[in-house]
C-alpha positions as CSV (number, residue, x, y, z in Angstrom):
1,X,-100.4,35.2,49.9
2,X,-100.8,34.2,46.3
3,X,-102.8,30.9,47.0
4,X,-105.2,33.0,49.3
5,X,-105.6,35.4,46.4
6,X,-106.5,32.7,44.0
7,X,-108.8,31.2,46.4
8,X,-110.4,34.6,46.9
9,X,-110.6,34.9,43.0
10,X,-112.3,31.6,43.2
11,X,-114.8,31.8,46.3
12,X,-115.8,35.7,45.9
13,X,-118.6,36.4,43.6
14,X,-118.1,39.7,41.7
15,X,-121.0,42.4,41.1
16,X,-122.2,42.0,37.3
17,X,-120.8,45.5,36.6
18,X,-117.2,44.7,38.0
19,X,-116.9,40.9,36.7
20,X,-115.1,42.1,33.4
21,X,-112.7,44.5,35.0
22,X,-111.8,41.9,37.5
23,X,-110.9,39.5,34.8
24,X,-109.0,41.9,32.8
25,X,-106.9,42.5,35.9
26,X,-106.5,39.3,37.3
27,X,-103.0,37.6,37.6
28,X,-103.8,34.9,35.0
29,X,-104.8,37.5,32.3
30,X,-101.5,39.6,33.2
31,X,-99.6,36.3,32.9
32,X,-101.1,35.6,29.4
33,X,-100.1,38.8,28.1
34,X,-96.9,39.4,29.7
35,X,-95.5,35.9,30.0
36,X,-92.3,37.2,31.8
37,X,-94.4,37.5,34.7
38,X,-95.2,33.7,35.2
39,X,-91.6,32.4,34.3
40,X,-89.4,34.9,35.6
41,X,-90.0,34.2,39.4
42,X,-88.8,30.6,39.0
43,X,-86.0,31.4,36.9
44,X,-82.8,29.8,38.2
45,X,-79.2,30.4,38.0
46,X,-78.8,26.8,36.2
47,X,-81.0,28.2,33.3
48,X,-79.0,31.3,33.2
49,X,-75.5,29.6,32.4
50,X,-77.6,27.4,29.7
51,X,-78.9,30.6,28.2
52,X,-75.6,32.4,28.1
53,X,-74.0,29.2,26.1
54,X,-77.1,29.3,23.8
55,X,-76.9,33.3,23.3
56,X,-73.3,33.2,22.5
57,X,-73.9,30.2,19.9
58,X,-76.7,31.7,18.2
59,X,-75.3,35.1,18.5
60,X,-72.0,33.9,16.4
61,X,-74.2,32.7,14.0
62,X,-76.9,35.5,13.4
63,X,-74.6,38.1,12.8
64,X,-73.1,36.9,9.5
65,X,-76.4,35.6,8.6
66,X,-78.0,39.0,9.3
67,X,-75.5,40.6,7.1
68,X,-76.6,38.3,4.1
69,X,-80.2,38.7,4.9
70,X,-79.9,42.5,4.4
71,X,-78.2,42.0,1.2
72,X,-81.7,39.8,0.3
73,X,-83.9,42.4,1.4
74,X,-82.1,45.1,-0.5
75,X,-81.1,47.0,2.5
76,X,-77.8,48.6,4.0
77,X,-76.0,45.7,5.8
78,X,-76.6,47.6,9.3
79,X,-80.2,47.0,9.0
80,X,-79.6,43.3,9.3
81,X,-77.9,44.0,12.5
82,X,-80.5,45.9,14.0
83,X,-83.1,43.3,13.1
84,X,-81.3,40.5,14.4
85,X,-81.3,41.8,18.4
86,X,-84.1,44.3,18.4
87,X,-86.8,41.9,18.2
88,X,-85.3,40.0,21.2
89,X,-86.3,43.0,23.5
90,X,-89.8,42.8,22.8
91,X,-90.1,38.9,22.9
92,X,-88.4,39.0,26.3
93,X,-91.6,40.5,27.6
94,X,-94.3,39.2,25.5
95,X,-92.8,35.9,23.9
96,X,-94.6,32.5,24.8
97,X,-92.4,29.9,23.0
98,X,-88.8,29.3,23.4
99,X,-88.7,27.4,19.9
100,X,-89.7,30.1,17.9
101,X,-87.3,32.0,15.2
102,X,-86.4,35.6,16.3
103,X,-84.6,38.0,13.9
104,X,-84.5,38.2,10.2
105,X,-85.2,35.0,8.1
106,X,-84.5,34.3,4.4
107,X,-88.3,34.2,3.3
108,X,-89.1,37.6,5.3
109,X,-85.9,39.4,3.9
110,X,-87.5,38.3,0.5
111,X,-90.7,39.8,1.2
112,X,-89.6,42.8,2.4
113,X,-87.3,43.3,-0.7
114,X,-90.7,43.2,-2.7
115,X,-91.9,46.5,-0.9
116,X,-89.2,48.4,0.3
117,X,-87.5,49.4,-2.8
118,X,-84.0,49.9,-1.2
119,X,-85.3,52.7,1.1
120,X,-84.7,51.7,4.8
121,X,-87.9,54.0,5.5
122,X,-89.9,51.7,4.0
123,X,-88.6,48.7,6.0
124,X,-89.1,50.7,9.2
125,X,-92.7,51.5,8.4
126,X,-93.5,47.9,7.1
127,X,-92.1,46.4,10.6
128,X,-94.1,48.8,12.7
129,X,-97.5,47.9,10.8
130,X,-96.8,44.4,10.8
131,X,-96.4,44.5,14.4
132,X,-99.4,46.6,14.9
133,X,-101.4,44.1,12.9
134,X,-100.0,40.9,14.7
135,X,-100.6,42.5,17.9
136,X,-104.3,43.1,16.9
137,X,-104.5,39.4,15.5
138,X,-103.4,38.3,18.9
139,X,-106.0,40.6,21.0
140,X,-108.6,39.3,18.7
141,X,-107.5,35.7,19.2
142,X,-107.2,35.0,15.4
143,X,-104.1,32.7,15.7
144,X,-106.9,29.6,14.8
145,X,-107.0,30.6,11.1
146,X,-103.4,29.0,10.9
147,X,-105.3,25.8,11.3
148,X,-106.9,26.2,7.8
149,X,-103.7,27.0,6.1
150,X,-102.7,23.5,4.4
151,X,-99.3,22.1,4.3
152,X,-99.0,22.0,0.5
153,X,-99.5,25.9,0.2
154,X,-96.8,26.2,3.0
155,X,-94.4,23.7,1.1
156,X,-94.8,25.5,-2.2
157,X,-94.5,28.7,-0.7
158,X,-91.0,28.0,1.2
159,X,-89.8,26.2,-1.7
160,X,-90.4,28.9,-4.4
161,X,-88.8,31.2,-1.9
162,X,-85.8,28.9,-1.4
163,X,-85.3,28.8,-5.3
164,X,-85.6,32.4,-5.7
165,X,-83.0,33.3,-3.0
166,X,-80.7,30.6,-4.0
167,X,-80.6,31.6,-7.7
168,X,-80.3,35.3,-6.0
169,X,-77.0,34.7,-4.5
170,X,-75.4,33.3,-7.9
171,X,-74.8,36.9,-9.0
172,X,-72.8,37.7,-5.9
173,X,-70.9,34.5,-6.0
174,X,-69.9,35.1,-9.7
175,X,-69.1,38.7,-8.8
176,X,-71.7,40.0,-11.3
177,X,-73.0,43.5,-10.8
178,X,-76.2,45.5,-12.2
179,X,-78.3,42.5,-12.0
180,X,-82.0,43.2,-11.7
181,X,-83.8,41.9,-8.7
182,X,-86.8,40.5,-10.5
183,X,-86.5,36.8,-10.7
184,X,-87.0,36.1,-14.6
185,X,-85.2,39.2,-15.4
186,X,-82.2,38.0,-12.8
187,X,-82.1,34.6,-14.4
188,X,-81.7,36.4,-17.9
189,X,-79.0,38.8,-17.1
190,X,-77.1,36.3,-15.0
191,X,-76.4,34.0,-18.0
192,X,-76.2,36.9,-20.4
193,X,-73.3,38.4,-18.2
194,X,-71.7,35.4,-17.3
195,X,-68.9,36.3,-19.3
196,X,-68.2,39.0,-16.7
197,X,-67.5,36.8,-13.8
198,X,-65.0,37.7,-11.4
199,X,-62.3,34.8,-10.6
200,X,-61.6,35.9,-7.2
201,X,-65.0,36.0,-6.1
202,X,-65.8,32.8,-7.1
203,X,-63.0,31.0,-5.5
204,X,-63.4,32.9,-2.1
205,X,-66.8,31.9,-2.3
206,X,-66.3,28.3,-3.2
207,X,-63.6,28.1,-0.2
208,X,-66.1,29.6,2.1
209,X,-68.9,27.0,1.4
210,X,-66.3,24.3,1.6
211,X,-65.3,25.3,4.8
212,X,-68.8,25.7,6.1
213,X,-69.9,22.2,5.1
214,X,-66.7,20.4,6.4
215,X,-67.2,22.4,9.8
216,X,-70.9,21.1,9.9
217,X,-69.6,17.6,9.1
218,X,-67.2,17.8,11.8
219,X,-69.5,18.8,14.3
220,X,-71.5,15.3,14.0
221,X,-68.4,13.2,14.5
222,X,-67.6,15.0,17.8
223,X,-68.0,12.2,20.4
224,X,-70.1,12.9,23.6
225,X,-67.9,13.4,26.8
226,X,-67.9,11.3,29.5
227,X,-66.4,11.1,33.1
228,X,-63.1,9.4,32.4
229,X,-62.3,11.1,29.4
230,X,-58.6,12.4,28.9
231,X,-58.4,16.1,29.5
232,X,-56.5,16.3,26.3
233,X,-59.3,14.9,24.5
234,X,-62.0,16.7,26.3
235,X,-60.2,19.8,25.4
236,X,-60.1,18.8,21.5
237,X,-63.7,17.9,21.2
238,X,-64.7,21.3,23.0
239,X,-62.5,23.1,20.5
240,X,-64.3,21.3,17.6
241,X,-67.5,21.7,19.0
242,X,-66.9,25.5,19.7
243,X,-65.3,26.0,16.1
244,X,-68.3,24.2,14.2
245,X,-70.7,26.0,16.1
246,X,-69.3,29.2,15.4
247,X,-68.7,28.3,11.9
248,X,-70.6,31.3,10.2
249,X,-68.8,33.7,12.3
250,X,-65.2,32.2,11.8
251,X,-65.6,31.8,7.8
252,X,-66.8,35.6,7.6
253,X,-63.7,36.5,9.5
254,X,-61.6,34.3,7.6
255,X,-62.8,36.0,4.1
256,X,-62.6,39.5,5.6
257,X,-58.9,38.9,6.8
258,X,-58.1,37.6,3.2
259,X,-59.7,40.8,1.7
260,X,-58.2,43.1,4.0
261,X,-54.7,41.3,2.9
262,X,-55.4,42.1,-0.5
263,X,-56.7,45.7,0.4
264,X,-53.4,46.7,2.1
265,X,-51.3,45.4,-0.8
266,X,-53.3,47.5,-3.3
267,X,-54.8,44.9,-5.3
268,X,-58.6,44.2,-4.5
269,X,-60.0,40.9,-6.4
270,X,-62.9,41.1,-4.6
271,X,-66.3,42.8,-4.3
272,X,-66.5,44.1,-0.7
273,X,-69.5,45.0,1.5
274,X,-68.1,48.4,2.1
275,X,-68.3,50.6,5.2
276,X,-70.9,49.6,7.5
277,X,-72.6,52.6,9.5
278,X,-71.5,52.4,13.2
279,X,-73.7,52.8,16.4
280,X,-77.7,52.6,16.6
281,X,-80.1,54.8,14.4
282,X,-81.7,57.9,16.2
283,X,-84.6,56.9,18.4
284,X,-87.9,58.4,16.4
285,X,-91.2,57.0,15.7
286,X,-91.9,55.3,12.4
287,X,-92.2,57.4,9.3
288,X,-95.5,58.4,8.1
289,X,-96.6,57.2,4.8
290,X,-96.6,60.7,3.3
291,X,-92.8,61.2,4.5
292,X,-91.8,57.6,2.8
293,X,-93.3,58.4,-0.4
């Protein structure tokens, strides 16, 4: 049936007044704007198995990252979790690339922090307007503009963002509080208040970084499995691969367990994230500019 319809589309001359409407409603146009219509009919159960493994691996990684990116953006921790999975539902329908990064990123969080002023309503409105602008650019075919952005500009932007984000985490590693978010003021107040460093936060932070590096190096030394590999060795390699893949979640769980142990004893040498709001936010439209002011 589909081949006959395609043949009819090629062979039947459309009247001048109906040609644009026919092009807008054709199968190719629908598959262009809703790519799920193109790949879903040919989806196999073998792909589902691989997608489940990939989804589990990415999920264990993105949860602790989302908490950190929320701090970079100056928002409550739960908004990092919201942004980590809400975009996946939209990209399931409209996505065209399997290699694109979904969810919060370091540079995105840094840019959001410059305009939200610690107000979640500003972040919601910014996300809504950004999506509208990107959708309009897609309809107008303005993606070609990216071809005119030079690599030095992109490298300079990402390098500056990396320096800003990396130095912004030093105050958290040292346990310093009430440090401004502006970069130059941040540098000044960090060195000025370095005498107020909390040893517990420094030790826990350094141990976590060491564990992350060790688990990452272990993954590079896992031998590939082969048919005659002993069962015990195959299981050991699988455990090492799983631990190294989920290293972010494991380290966060390890640090949380240590913090909870001190909390039970009544002695807390660490600065904690605090209670995270449970559940999802109420379903409502984005705030208007007047209500956000």
